[in-house]
DOPAVEX-26860 format. One record per residue (C-alpha): residue number from 1; residue in three letters; x, y, z. Coordinates in pm, 1 decimal. Layout:
// DOPAVEX-26860
+-----+---------+----------+----------+----------+
| num | residuo |        u |        v |        w |
+-----+---------+----------+----------+----------+
| NUM |     ALA |        X |        Y |        Z |
...
+-----+---------+----------+----------+----------+
This chain:
// DOPAVEX-26860
+-----+---------+----------+----------+----------+
| num | residuo |        u |        v |        w |
+-----+---------+----------+----------+----------+
|   1 |     MET |   7982.4 |  -4753.6 |   5205.1 |
|   2 |     LYS |   8024.1 |  -4540.3 |   4892.0 |
|   3 |     GLU |   8058.7 |  -4153.7 |   4930.1 |
|   4 |     ILE |   7958.4 |  -3957.3 |   4630.9 |
|   5 |     LEU |   8059.6 |  -3589.9 |   4623.0 |
|   6 |     LEU |   7803.4 |  -3367.9 |   4446.0 |
|   7 |     ASN |   7830.5 |  -2994.6 |   4383.1 |
|   8 |     PHE |   7518.1 |  -2774.7 |   4366.0 |
|   9 |     ALA |   7593.0 |  -2400.6 |   4316.1 |
|  10 |     GLU |   7932.3 |  -2453.5 |   4470.0 |
|  11 |     MET |   7786.1 |  -2617.4 |   4769.0 |
|  12 |     PRO |   7924.9 |  -2956.9 |   4841.6 |
|  13 |     PHE |   7711.5 |  -3248.4 |   4929.0 |
|  14 |     VAL |   7837.4 |  -3590.9 |   5035.4 |
|  15 |     ILE |   7595.6 |  -3881.0 |   4969.7 |
|  16 |     LYS |   7663.0 |  -4194.1 |   5158.5 |
|  17 |     THR |   7513.1 |  -4522.1 |   5032.0 |
|  18 |     HIS |   7570.0 |  -4899.2 |   5054.0 |
|  19 |     ASP |   7398.7 |  -4936.5 |   4713.6 |
|  20 |     ASP |   7657.2 |  -4945.0 |   4433.6 |
|  21 |     GLU |   7387.8 |  -4884.2 |   4171.6 |
|  22 |     ILE |   7256.7 |  -4579.5 |   4342.1 |
|  23 |     ALA |   7619.3 |  -4454.1 |   4385.2 |
|  24 |     ALA |   7685.9 |  -4493.4 |   4014.7 |
|  25 |     TRP |   7362.7 |  -4335.8 |   3919.6 |
|  26 |     LEU |   7413.0 |  -4033.7 |   4146.2 |
|  27 |     ALA |   7765.0 |  -3983.5 |   4001.0 |
|  28 |     GLU |   7628.5 |  -4001.7 |   3642.7 |
|  29 |     HIS |   7309.9 |  -3803.3 |   3694.9 |
|  30 |     PHE |   7461.9 |  -3517.0 |   3889.0 |
|  31 |     SER |   7816.8 |  -3526.5 |   3749.2 |
|  32 |     GLY |   7951.7 |  -3640.4 |   4092.2 |
|  33 |     GLU |   8254.5 |  -3833.6 |   4190.7 |
|  34 |     GLU |   8355.3 |  -4097.8 |   4437.5 |
|  35 |     ALA |   8542.9 |  -3946.0 |   4719.9 |
|  36 |     GLU |   8657.0 |  -4044.0 |   5068.7 |
|  37 |     ASN |   8648.1 |  -3796.8 |   5367.3 |
|  38 |     ALA |   8522.4 |  -3509.2 |   5152.8 |
|  39 |     SER |   8368.8 |  -3219.8 |   5343.7 |
|  40 |     GLY |   8023.1 |  -3088.8 |   5279.9 |
|  41 |     THR |   7668.5 |  -3148.4 |   5391.5 |
|  42 |     GLU |   7639.3 |  -3523.2 |   5455.5 |
|  43 |     ILE |   7335.3 |  -3710.6 |   5352.8 |
|  44 |     GLU |   7301.8 |  -4088.1 |   5426.2 |
|  45 |     ILE |   7068.3 |  -4305.4 |   5228.1 |
|  46 |     ASP |   6931.7 |  -4544.8 |   5481.5 |
|  47 |     PRO |   6984.0 |  -4906.5 |   5359.7 |
|  48 |     ASP |   6732.0 |  -5070.7 |   5593.2 |
|  49 |     SER |   6430.1 |  -4848.6 |   5549.2 |
|  50 |     THR |   6349.5 |  -4824.6 |   5182.0 |
|  51 |     LEU |   5989.0 |  -4705.6 |   5141.3 |
|  52 |     THR |   5743.8 |  -4920.5 |   4934.0 |
|  53 |     VAL |   5448.5 |  -4724.3 |   4779.9 |
|  54 |     VAL |   5200.6 |  -4877.6 |   4544.2 |
|  55 |     ASP |   5149.7 |  -4668.8 |   4231.0 |
|  56 |     SER |   5416.5 |  -4414.5 |   4353.0 |
|  57 |     TYR |   5425.2 |  -4230.3 |   4014.1 |
|  58 |     GLN |   5090.9 |  -4060.4 |   4101.3 |
|  59 |     TYR |   5286.0 |  -3860.3 |   4356.6 |
|  60 |     LEU |   5567.0 |  -3734.7 |   4142.6 |
|  61 |     GLY |   5442.1 |  -3381.0 |   4117.1 |
|  62 |     GLN |   5338.9 |  -3364.1 |   4476.6 |
|  63 |     PRO |   5562.3 |  -3124.8 |   4693.4 |
|  64 |     PRO |   5677.9 |  -3251.8 |   5034.0 |
|  65 |     GLU |   5578.2 |  -3105.7 |   5370.1 |
|  66 |     VAL |   5875.6 |  -2960.6 |   5525.2 |
|  67 |     GLY |   5884.4 |  -2842.0 |   5886.6 |
|  68 |     ILE |   6142.9 |  -2723.2 |   6132.0 |
|  69 |     ASN |   6171.6 |  -2887.2 |   6473.1 |
|  70 |     GLY |   6451.1 |  -2681.5 |   6649.9 |
|  71 |     ASN |   6743.0 |  -2698.4 |   6397.4 |
|  72 |     LEU |   6612.1 |  -3010.3 |   6225.5 |
|  73 |     LEU |   6437.4 |  -3006.1 |   5891.2 |
|  74 |     GLU |   6176.6 |  -3287.1 |   5857.4 |
|  75 |     PHE |   6063.4 |  -3393.0 |   5524.0 |
|  76 |     ARG |   5739.2 |  -3576.3 |   5473.3 |
|  77 |     HIS |   5598.7 |  -3715.8 |   5146.3 |
|  78 |     PRO |   5403.6 |  -4028.9 |   5048.3 |
|  79 |     CYS |   5712.1 |  -4155.6 |   4870.3 |
|  80 |     TYR |   6002.9 |  -4034.2 |   5073.7 |
|  81 |     LYS |   6098.2 |  -3887.0 |   5410.8 |
|  82 |     GLY |   6405.9 |  -3746.2 |   5545.5 |
|  83 |     VAL |   6571.8 |  -3525.6 |   5810.5 |
|  84 |     LEU |   6845.5 |  -3264.8 |   5789.1 |
|  85 |     SER |   7031.2 |  -3088.9 |   6074.7 |
|  86 |     LEU |   7094.0 |  -2730.1 |   5977.1 |
|  87 |     THR |   7367.0 |  -2697.6 |   6249.6 |
|  88 |     GLU |   7552.2 |  -3029.4 |   6197.4 |
|  89 |     ARG |   7485.3 |  -3037.7 |   5818.4 |
|  90 |     LYS |   7399.9 |  -3399.5 |   5836.3 |
|  91 |     GLY |   7077.8 |  -3573.1 |   5707.3 |
|  92 |     LYS |   6921.5 |  -3912.6 |   5631.4 |
|  93 |     VAL |   6669.2 |  -4004.5 |   5367.8 |
|  94 |     TRP |   6437.6 |  -4296.3 |   5287.3 |
|  95 |     PHE |   6257.8 |  -4309.0 |   4942.8 |
|  96 |     SER |   6076.3 |  -4541.7 |   4711.4 |
|  97 |     GLY |   6239.9 |  -4456.1 |   4381.4 |
|  98 |     ARG |   6523.7 |  -4250.7 |   4236.5 |
|  99 |     GLU |   6283.2 |  -3985.0 |   4113.2 |
| 100 |     PHE |   6197.4 |  -3906.7 |   4477.1 |
| 101 |     LEU |   6556.5 |  -3904.8 |   4574.8 |
| 102 |     ILE |   6598.5 |  -3626.7 |   4321.1 |
| 103 |     SER |   6294.8 |  -3447.4 |   4481.0 |
| 104 |     TYR |   6448.0 |  -3474.3 |   4821.6 |
| 105 |     LEU |   6787.1 |  -3329.8 |   4705.1 |
| 106 |     ARG |   6614.5 |  -3051.4 |   4527.5 |
| 107 |     THR |   6434.3 |  -2957.2 |   4843.8 |
| 108 |     VAL |   6754.4 |  -2978.0 |   5047.9 |
| 109 |     VAL |   6945.6 |  -2762.2 |   4793.8 |
| 110 |     THR |   6659.3 |  -2485.9 |   4800.2 |
| 111 |     VAL |   6684.0 |  -2461.6 |   5172.9 |
| 112 |     THR |   7068.5 |  -2475.2 |   5190.9 |
| 113 |     ILE |   7115.5 |  -2215.2 |   4935.5 |
| 114 |     VAL |   6917.5 |  -1959.2 |   5135.4 |
| 115 |     ASN |   7154.4 |  -2014.7 |   5421.1 |
| 116 |     CYS |   7448.3 |  -1964.2 |   5179.1 |
| 117 |     GLY |   7319.2 |  -1631.4 |   5046.2 |
| 118 |     GLY |   7126.2 |  -1748.6 |   4749.7 |
| 119 |     LEU |   6784.1 |  -1830.9 |   4605.2 |
| 120 |     ALA |   6628.4 |  -2092.1 |   4402.1 |
| 121 |     LEU |   6393.9 |  -1918.2 |   4149.8 |
| 122 |     HIS |   6108.1 |  -2078.4 |   3971.1 |
| 123 |     SER |   6221.8 |  -1978.5 |   3625.5 |
| 124 |     SER |   6426.6 |  -2074.3 |   3312.5 |
| 125 |     CYS |   6759.7 |  -1921.2 |   3229.4 |
| 126 |     ILE |   6920.0 |  -1898.9 |   2885.5 |
| 127 |     LEU |   7285.8 |  -1798.6 |   2810.2 |
| 128 |     ARG |   7298.2 |  -1573.6 |   2484.1 |
| 129 |     ASN |   7587.8 |  -1382.9 |   2349.0 |
| 130 |     GLY |   7773.2 |  -1398.5 |   2678.1 |
| 131 |     LYS |   7466.0 |  -1279.8 |   2897.4 |
| 132 |     THR |   7225.9 |  -1469.9 |   3099.3 |
| 133 |     TYR |   6843.6 |  -1406.1 |   3077.6 |
| 134 |     ILE |   6606.3 |  -1522.5 |   3347.9 |
| 135 |     PHE |   6238.0 |  -1584.9 |   3249.5 |
| 136 |     THR |   5992.3 |  -1625.8 |   3527.3 |
| 137 |     GLY |   5613.4 |  -1624.2 |   3601.9 |
| 138 |     TYR |   5340.6 |  -1844.6 |   3734.9 |
| 139 |     SER |   5285.0 |  -2197.7 |   3588.4 |
| 140 |     GLY |   5181.9 |  -2181.1 |   3226.3 |
| 141 |     ALA |   5324.5 |  -1835.8 |   3164.4 |
| 142 |     GLY |   5575.2 |  -1986.1 |   2907.3 |
| 143 |     LYS |   5902.9 |  -2047.5 |   3070.5 |
| 144 |     SER |   5956.0 |  -2364.0 |   2869.4 |
| 145 |     THR |   5811.5 |  -2208.4 |   2561.4 |
| 146 |     VAL |   6073.3 |  -1925.1 |   2558.6 |
| 147 |     ILE |   6339.6 |  -2206.7 |   2542.3 |
| 148 |     LYS |   6156.8 |  -2375.0 |   2259.5 |
| 149 |     LEU |   6139.5 |  -2067.3 |   2055.8 |
| 150 |     THR |   6520.1 |  -1985.1 |   2097.8 |
| 151 |     ALA |   6742.7 |  -2128.1 |   1833.6 |
| 152 |     ASP |   7005.8 |  -2354.8 |   1977.5 |
| 153 |     PRO |   6955.7 |  -2239.9 |   2342.2 |
| 154 |     ILE |   7222.7 |  -2271.0 |   2603.4 |
| 155 |     ILE |   7031.5 |  -2355.9 |   2906.2 |
| 156 |     TYR |   7127.2 |  -2291.2 |   3271.3 |
| 157 |     SER |   6790.3 |  -2403.1 |   3389.1 |
| 158 |     ASP |   6437.8 |  -2485.5 |   3262.1 |
| 159 |     GLU |   6243.1 |  -2469.3 |   3580.0 |
| 160 |     LEU |   6470.3 |  -2400.3 |   3881.9 |
| 161 |     THR |   6743.5 |  -2133.4 |   3851.0 |
| 162 |     LEU |   7006.3 |  -2125.4 |   4118.4 |
| 163 |     LEU |   7141.8 |  -1780.8 |   4220.1 |
| 164 |     LYS |   7404.8 |  -1731.3 |   4486.6 |
| 165 |     LYS |   7612.3 |  -1429.4 |   4611.3 |
| 166 |     ASP |   7989.7 |  -1446.9 |   4621.4 |
| 167 |     GLU |   8210.9 |  -1304.7 |   4898.5 |
| 168 |     ASN |   8156.2 |   -953.6 |   4746.3 |
| 169 |     GLY |   7774.8 |   -988.1 |   4754.1 |
| 170 |     ILE |   7748.4 |  -1021.5 |   4373.1 |
| 171 |     PHE |   7501.0 |  -1272.0 |   4241.1 |
| 172 |     SER |   7590.9 |  -1534.6 |   3989.8 |
| 173 |     VAL |   7378.4 |  -1782.5 |   3805.0 |
| 174 |     HIS |   7474.5 |  -2147.7 |   3864.3 |
| 175 |     HIS |   7398.9 |  -2456.1 |   3644.5 |
| 176 |     SER |   7098.9 |  -2637.6 |   3775.6 |
| 177 |     PRO |   7079.7 |  -3016.9 |   3749.9 |
| 178 |     PHE |   6715.8 |  -3016.0 |   3849.6 |
| 179 |     ARG |   6532.4 |  -3010.6 |   3513.3 |
| 180 |     SER |   6175.5 |  -3099.1 |   3399.9 |
| 181 |     GLU |   6252.8 |  -3123.3 |   3023.1 |
| 182 |     PHE |   6580.3 |  -2987.6 |   2895.2 |
| 183 |     HIS |   6881.9 |  -3165.6 |   3019.5 |
| 184 |     THR |   7215.8 |  -3001.8 |   2915.1 |
| 185 |     GLU |   7585.5 |  -3014.9 |   2994.0 |
| 186 |     TYR |   7736.4 |  -2837.4 |   3293.4 |
| 187 |     LEU |   7793.3 |  -2458.4 |   3253.8 |
| 188 |     PRO |   8030.9 |  -2253.5 |   3473.7 |
| 189 |     PRO |   7868.6 |  -1981.4 |   3697.5 |
| 190 |     THR |   7829.0 |  -1636.3 |   3547.4 |
| 191 |     SER |   7758.1 |  -1298.2 |   3707.9 |
| 192 |     ASP |   7666.6 |  -1135.0 |   3377.2 |
| 193 |     ILE |   7289.3 |  -1123.5 |   3427.5 |
| 194 |     ALA |   7115.0 |   -905.0 |   3174.2 |
| 195 |     GLY |   6776.9 |   -911.3 |   3340.6 |
| 196 |     ILE |   6478.8 |  -1098.5 |   3496.8 |
| 197 |     PHE |   6174.8 |  -1110.6 |   3270.9 |
| 198 |     PHE |   5815.6 |  -1169.6 |   3392.0 |
| 199 |     ILE |   5656.1 |  -1328.7 |   3079.0 |
| 200 |     THR |   5311.9 |  -1310.2 |   2939.6 |
| 201 |     GLN |   5203.0 |  -1463.8 |   2608.6 |
| 202 |     ASP |   5036.5 |  -1195.7 |   2387.5 |
| 203 |     SER |   4957.8 |  -1112.9 |   2036.9 |
| 204 |     GLN |   5207.6 |   -827.6 |   2056.5 |
| 205 |     VAL |   5575.8 |   -817.4 |   2162.9 |
| 206 |     PHE |   5672.6 |   -543.2 |   2399.8 |
| 207 |     LEU |   5901.4 |   -487.8 |   2701.7 |
| 208 |     GLU |   5847.5 |   -255.9 |   3006.1 |
| 209 |     LYS |   6088.8 |   -198.6 |   3290.5 |
| 210 |     MET |   5945.8 |   -279.1 |   3638.8 |
| 211 |     PRO |   6009.7 |    -47.6 |   3944.4 |
| 212 |     VAL |   6217.0 |   -213.5 |   4198.2 |
| 213 |     LYS |   5950.0 |   -195.2 |   4473.2 |
| 214 |     GLN |   5702.1 |   -363.1 |   4251.6 |
| 215 |     ALA |   5954.8 |   -622.2 |   4129.3 |
| 216 |     LEU |   6028.9 |   -718.6 |   4493.2 |
| 217 |     PHE |   5671.7 |   -815.2 |   4564.1 |
| 218 |     GLU |   5637.3 |   -988.6 |   4220.4 |
| 219 |     ILE |   5949.3 |  -1197.5 |   4273.2 |
| 220 |     LEU |   5894.5 |  -1312.3 |   4619.0 |
| 221 |     PRO |   5629.0 |  -1575.5 |   4514.9 |
| 222 |     MET |   5862.4 |  -1710.4 |   4242.1 |
| 223 |     VAL |   6115.0 |  -1815.4 |   4513.5 |
| 224 |     PHE |   6110.2 |  -2199.6 |   4534.7 |
| 225 |     PHE |   6105.8 |  -2274.5 |   4902.6 |
| 226 |     PRO |   5885.6 |  -2550.4 |   5041.7 |
| 227 |     VAL |   5953.9 |  -2504.0 |   5418.6 |
| 228 |     ASN |   5653.2 |  -2402.2 |   5633.7 |
| 229 |     LYS |   5689.3 |  -2018.0 |   5704.3 |
| 230 |     THR |   5944.5 |  -1923.3 |   5956.6 |
| 231 |     ARG |   6062.6 |  -1572.0 |   6038.0 |
| 232 |     ILE |   6428.3 |  -1649.7 |   6009.6 |
| 233 |     PHE |   6398.6 |  -1795.8 |   5643.4 |
| 234 |     GLU |   6143.6 |  -1528.2 |   5545.6 |
| 235 |     SER |   6379.3 |  -1251.3 |   5646.3 |
| 236 |     LYS |   6674.6 |  -1405.5 |   5456.8 |
| 237 |     ILE |   6469.9 |  -1462.3 |   5148.8 |
| 238 |     PHE |   6336.3 |  -1105.5 |   5145.9 |
| 239 |     GLY |   6692.1 |   -965.9 |   5199.1 |
| 240 |     HIS |   6829.9 |  -1186.6 |   4925.1 |
| 241 |     CYS |   6553.5 |  -1076.8 |   4679.9 |
| 242 |     ALA |   6616.5 |   -712.2 |   4762.0 |
| 243 |     ASP |   6991.0 |   -750.4 |   4708.1 |
| 244 |     LEU |   6931.6 |   -925.9 |   4374.4 |
| 245 |     LEU |   6698.3 |   -655.2 |   4241.0 |
| 246 |     ASN |   6946.6 |   -384.1 |   4331.4 |
| 247 |     GLN |   7190.2 |   -568.3 |   4090.2 |
| 248 |     VAL |   6970.0 |   -697.4 |   3818.3 |
| 249 |     PRO |   6703.0 |   -504.0 |   3619.9 |
| 250 |     VAL |   6342.0 |   -653.8 |   3598.4 |
| 251 |     PHE |   6106.0 |   -627.9 |   3311.1 |
| 252 |     ASN |   5755.2 |   -719.3 |   3196.8 |
| 253 |     LEU |   5791.7 |   -913.3 |   2864.6 |
| 254 |     HIS |   5488.3 |   -969.6 |   2642.7 |
| 255 |     PHE |   5570.6 |  -1211.8 |   2362.5 |
| 256 |     ARG |   5419.4 |  -1404.9 |   2075.3 |
| 257 |     LYS |   5501.5 |  -1769.8 |   1999.9 |
| 258 |     ASP |   5793.3 |  -1681.7 |   1779.1 |
| 259 |     ASP |   6149.2 |  -1566.9 |   1838.1 |
| 260 |     THR |   6084.0 |  -1179.5 |   1783.0 |
| 261 |     PHE |   6106.2 |  -1124.9 |   2159.0 |
| 262 |     TRP |   6481.0 |  -1159.0 |   2131.8 |
| 263 |     GLU |   6501.0 |   -855.6 |   1914.4 |
| 264 |     CYS |   6304.7 |   -663.9 |   2166.1 |
| 265 |     ILE |   6516.7 |   -785.1 |   2462.7 |
| 266 |     GLU |   6845.7 |   -722.3 |   2282.1 |
| 267 |     GLN |   6758.6 |   -349.1 |   2276.8 |
| 268 |     ILE |   6849.4 |   -340.6 |   2637.2 |
| 269 |     GLY |   7157.5 |   -109.4 |   2687.3 |
| 270 |     GLY |   7306.4 |    105.5 |   2957.3 |
| 271 |     GLY |   7052.6 |    -14.3 |   3213.7 |
| 272 |     GLU |   6767.2 |    182.7 |   3050.6 |
| 273 |     VAL |   6486.9 |     32.5 |   2833.6 |
| 274 |     LEU |   6221.9 |    210.8 |   2653.9 |
| 275 |     LYS |   5889.6 |     49.1 |   2568.7 |
| 276 |     ARG |   5938.7 |   -106.2 |   2215.7 |
| 277 |     GLU |   5693.1 |   -288.8 |   1997.6 |
| 278 |     VAL |   5805.2 |   -534.1 |   1740.4 |
+-----+---------+----------+----------+----------+
């Protein structure tokens, strides 16, 4: 059996498989490496129960149903299923194609990161002049558009931003391998986060700072977390969001389909931003 060590937001995962092709693909796709006796969350790809689904691609965008049975996470989807013990940090997965293995791993990571002091935020994130900028909003708001309007963007994420606290409680942005369109090389984590921007496409360009209390309730729906509601996870997510917003300012950003929004954003200084039209 091959063991592939993957690292998501400094959280190690050991994927065990008898399939050499899957092992090689995992190592290439997620910049992993073959390792023996590595420590981390262990996930075994079951060799005897590969799912067969006719026309499985119609289910690519469908999220899984994830429930908790004691300390066991149970994943159900037309094209994959799996389990993960939160206490033993061991799991197993069955799937009908590599795309669905990615979906399973993405779901596992978004759950695990909450237990490790972090969040998976439905957003894009760009590194610019040494600072990171997070752009969020509901589907269709323009998270990918912002990337396309940026010249030579350095991208941490294009749909799922991974944020995690260090031992001092400081949040850092981590490179996300879970992409929808823009696949880029690994970037080291950074805690230099200039702001979180709730974006709206408009005929004008302007920026408004959002009060922390409002920002807290705006950001909670942006947290990617597919598990059926549980009080333990809800409490952790709420606490992580509150901690994040005490460190990082939040803004409403209205922008046109050109790059003038960067001129507006880069007026940020000293933690205070005045409304500015471009």
